[in-house]
C-alpha positions in Angstrom: -34.9 -7.6 -5.0 -37.5 -8.9 -2.5 -38.0 -5.6 -0.7 -39.7 -7.1 2.4 -37.1 -9.8 2.8 -34.2 -7.3 2.4 -35.8 -5.1 5.0 -36.1 -8.0 7.5 -32.4 -8.8 6.8 -31.4 -5.3 7.7 -33.5 -5.4 10.8 -31.6 -8.5 11.9 -28.1 -7.5 10.8 -27.8 -3.6 10.6 -27.0 -3.2 14.3 -23.8 -1.2 14.3 -25.4 2.3 13.8 -27.9 3.3 16.4 -29.5 5.8 14.0 -30.1 3.1 11.4 -31.5 0.7 14.0 -34.0 3.4 15.2 -35.1 4.4 11.7 -35.7 0.9 10.5 -38.2 0.3 13.3 -40.2 3.4 12.3 -40.6 2.7 8.6 -44.1 2.1 7.2 -44.6 0.1 4.0 -44.3 3.1 1.7 -41.0 4.2 3.3 -39.7 0.6 3.3 -40.3 0.5 -0.5 -38.5 3.8 -1.1 -35.6 2.8 1.1 -35.1 -0.7 -0.4 -36.4 -0.8 -3.9 -32.9 -0.4 -5.4 -29.3 -0.1 -4.5 -27.9 3.4 -4.4 -26.6 4.1 -7.9 -22.8 4.2 -8.4 -21.3 6.1 -11.3 -18.5 8.5 -12.2 -19.6 10.7 -9.3 -19.6 7.7 -7.0 -22.6 7.5 -4.6 -24.9 10.2 -3.6 -28.2 10.0 -1.7 -30.2 10.9 1.3 -28.7 9.8 4.7 -30.7 7.0 6.3 -31.5 3.3 6.6 -31.8 1.1 3.5 -30.1 0.1 0.3 -31.1 3.3 -1.4 -29.6 5.5 1.3 -26.3 6.8 2.4 -25.2 4.8 5.6 -22.2 2.8 6.8 -23.4 -0.3 5.0 -23.7 1.2 1.6 -20.4 3.0 2.1 -18.7 -0.2 3.3 -20.0 -2.2 0.3 -18.8 0.5 -2.1 -15.4 0.5 -0.4 -15.2 -3.3 -0.7 -15.8 -3.0 -4.4 -13.3 -0.3 -4.7 -10.7 -2.4 -2.8 -11.3 -5.3 -5.2 -10.8 -3.1 -8.2 -7.6 -1.6 -6.8 -6.1 -4.9 -5.9 -6.8 -6.1 -9.4 -5.2 -3.1 -11.1 -2.4 -2.0 -8.7 0.5 -4.0 -7.3 0.6 -2.1 -3.9 -2.6 0.1 -3.9 -3.1 3.0 -1.5 -6.0 5.5 -1.2 -6.4 9.0 0.2 -9.7 9.8 2.1 -11.2 13.2 2.8 -14.5 14.5 4.0 -16.5 17.7 4.5 -18.9 19.0 7.1 -22.0 17.0 6.2 -23.8 14.8 8.7 -21.9 11.6 9.2 -19.1 12.5 6.8 -16.4 11.7 9.4 -18.1 8.4 10.2 -18.3 7.4 6.6 -14.7 8.4 6.0 -13.5 6.2 8.9 -15.7 3.3 7.7 -14.1 3.6 4.2 -10.6 3.5 5.7 -11.4 0.5 7.9 -12.6 -1.5 4.9 -9.6 -0.6 2.8 -7.2 -1.4 5.6 -8.8 -4.8 6.1 -8.2 -5.5 2.4 -4.5 -4.7 2.8 -4.8 -1.2 1.1 -3.0 1.6 2.9 -5.3 4.5 3.6 -4.2 8.1 4.1 -7.0 10.1 5.8 -7.2 13.8 6.6 -7.4 14.3 10.4 -10.2 17.0 10.0 -12.5 18.1 7.2 -10.8 19.5 4.1 -11.9 20.5 0.6 -12.3 18.1 -2.3 -9.4 19.9 -4.1 -7.1 19.1 -1.2 -8.1 15.4 -1.6 -7.2 15.5 -5.3 -3.9 17.1 -4.4 -3.1 14.4 -1.7 -3.8 11.6 -4.2 -1.0 12.8 -6.4 1.1 13.9 -3.4 1.2 10.4 -2.0 1.2 8.6 -5.3 -2.0 6.8 -4.6 -4.2 4.7 -7.0 -7.4 6.4 -5.9 -9.1 8.9 -3.6 -12.4 9.0 -1.8 -14.1 12.2 -0.7 -17.2 11.9 1.5 -19.3 14.8 0.4 -22.6 15.7 -1.3 -21.1 18.9 -2.7 -23.8 21.6 -2.7 -26.9 19.3 -2.3 -29.3 19.9 0.6 -28.5 18.9 4.2 -30.3 15.6 3.9 -27.7 14.3 1.5 -24.2 12.8 1.6 -22.1 11.2 -1.0 -19.0 9.2 -1.8 -16.9 10.6 -4.7 -14.1 8.3 -6.1 -11.0 9.8 -7.7 -8.4 8.2 -9.9 -4.6 8.3 -9.6 -4.6 11.6 -11.5 -6.7 13.2 -8.8 -9.7 13.5 -11.1 -13.1 11.8 -10.8 -12.9 8.3 -12.2 -13.7 7.6 -15.8 -16.9 5.9 -17.0 -14.8 2.8 -17.7 -13.3 2.7 -14.2 -16.7 3.4 -12.6 -18.2 0.5 -14.5 -15.4 -1.8 -13.3 -15.9 -0.6 -9.7 -19.6 -1.1 -9.9 -19.2 -4.7 -11.2 -17.0 -5.4 -8.2 -19.5 -3.8 -5.8 -22.3 -5.9 -7.2 -20.5 -9.1 -6.3 -21.0 -8.3 -2.6 -23.9 -8.1 -0.2 -24.2 -5.7 2.7 -23.4 -8.0 5.7 -21.6 -11.2 4.8 -18.8 -10.4 2.4 -17.3 -7.1 3.5 -13.9 -7.1 5.1 -13.7 -4.7 8.0 -11.2 -4.0 10.7 -11.2 -1.7 13.8 -10.2 1.8 12.8 -8.1 2.6 15.8 -6.3 -0.7 15.6 -5.5 -0.1 12.0 -4.1 3.3 12.8 -1.9 1.8 15.5 -0.7 -0.8 13.0 0.2 1.8 10.4 -2.4 0.5 7.9 -4.3 3.8 8.3 -2.2 7.0 8.3 -3.2 10.5 9.3 -2.2 13.0 6.7 0.2 15.6 8.2 -0.2 19.4 7.9 2.7 19.7 5.5 0.5 18.1 2.7 -2.1 20.9 3.1 0.5 23.6 3.3 2.2 22.3 0.2 -1.2 22.3 -1.5 -1.8 26.0 -0.6 1.7 26.8 -1.8 1.0 25.2 -5.1 -2.2 27.2 -5.5 -0.3 30.4 -4.5 2.3 29.7 -7.2 -0.5 30.1 -9.8 -1.2 33.7 -9.0 0.0 36.4 -11.4 1.8 38.3 -8.7 -0.3 41.5 -8.5 -0.6 43.2 -5.1 -3.9 42.5 -3.4 -2.9 43.5 0.1 -5.4 46.4 0.1 -8.3 44.1 -0.9 -11.2 44.2 1.5 -13.0 40.9 1.5 -16.1 39.2 3.0 -15.9 35.4 2.9 -18.3 32.6 3.7 -17.5 28.9 3.8 -21.2 28.2 4.1 -20.6 26.0 7.2 -18.4 23.8 5.1 -14.7 22.8 4.7 -13.2 25.9 3.1 -12.4 28.0 6.1 -8.9 26.7 6.9 -7.3 26.5 3.5 -9.0 29.7 2.1 -7.9 31.8 5.1 -4.4 30.2 4.9 -4.2 31.2 1.2 -5.5 34.7 1.7 -3.0 35.2 4.5 -0.1 34.1 2.2 -1.4 36.5 -0.4 -1.3 39.4 2.1 -5.0 39.9 2.3 -5.6 40.9 5.9 -8.9 42.7 5.7 -11.1 39.5 5.7 -14.4 39.4 7.4 -15.9 35.8 7.7 -19.7 35.6 7.8 -20.1 34.6 11.5 -23.3 32.5 11.1 -21.6 30.4 8.4 -18.1 30.2 9.7 -18.1 26.9 11.7 -18.7 23.5 10.1 -22.3 22.5 10.4 -23.9 19.9 8.3 -27.4 21.2 9.0 -26.6 24.4 7.1 -29.0 26.5 9.3 -28.8 29.7 7.2 -28.9 28.2 3.7 -30.9 25.0 3.1 -29.4 24.7 -0.4 -25.7 25.5 0.1 -24.7 26.4 -3.4 -22.7 29.7 -3.5 -23.9 30.4 -7.1 -27.4 31.1 -5.9 -28.7 34.1 -3.9 -30.4 32.1 -1.2 -27.0 30.7 0.0 -25.3 34.1 -0.2 -28.0 36.2 1.3 -26.5 36.2 4.8 -23.2 37.3 3.5 -24.7 40.0 1.2 -26.4 41.5 4.3 -23.0 41.7 6.0 -21.6 43.4 2.9 -24.0 46.3 3.5 -22.2 46.9 6.8 -18.6 46.0 5.9 -18.6 47.5 2.4 -16.0 45.1 1.0 -14.4 45.2 -2.5 -15.4 41.6 -3.0 -17.5 38.8 -1.4 -16.6 35.1 -2.0 -18.5 32.0 -1.0 -17.5 28.4 -1.2 -19.7 25.3 -1.1 -19.4 22.6 1.6 -16.6 20.7 -0.1 -15.0 23.9 -1.4 -14.8 23.0 -5.1 -17.4 25.5 -6.2 -17.3 29.3 -5.7 -19.7 32.2 -5.9 -18.9 35.9 -5.7 -20.4 39.3 -5.5 -19.1 42.8 -6.2 -20.3 46.4 -5.6 -23.0 47.3 -8.1 -22.2 51.0 -8.2 -25.5 51.9 -6.6 -24.6 51.2 -3.0 -25.4 47.5 -3.1 -23.9 44.2 -4.3 -24.6 41.9 -7.2 -23.8 38.3 -7.7 -21.6 37.6 -10.7 -21.2 34.4 -12.7 
């Protein structure tokens, strides 16, 4: 790749996102090289990278190109393909999710999209619930705030296999960022029924399916502290706890609302003390039986229990 030529092409063509436009104008030679020396890698975990301008960054152009390749793959392998799209609280997750839906709809692929942020497991559920050929979740899991990602799931609700990832990558590589991507207006596609908002029944049925897995023991007296780490877990976790009869739930206030900047935990992984520290301090006041934390896309959990000495210890 001719880095300088690609940079100039982006300067001329990447005009749809004001943040990208502004960043491109500030890049020096070293930053240009880092942003354009390669395409963002695509594999079984999809795309993952720093949010920003360039071929080696997460932006609407790298997302659209990946979505076009996914569309090509699905049209080749499914007679009437459809896709579910979900997203978490990370910066631009909602923007990237809508861009994905707009590309898929332009390719004649029906896109079901959650109307608000929901966990990755809810995405996996919805893929099977609607009988779709694939799913896309816009998330960078527990990576730092600078990152976002684009996870692709198969018809079974699991991350795609290596074979499928290679096939999608081959389709992606046939396209460039500005001339061969099919794109439609998101709102127009919704009005035409090409993009469909997922209704609340899908999420309720997911929570019911999770609830059905419990052994049936009485947990109504459990006293709990919970933190969604400013991610997507709050709605379904509280819904599940309520159905289980757990009413003594204290949510860590600083980490309750979705916030992609993760102000209290730069590395939002609930399996490490740094992310759980704010919740652990609250435990000293609330004195719960258990503390639970979930990562931004709520597919990873951490927990802490009383240590018998007046404090709390994280458990694996």
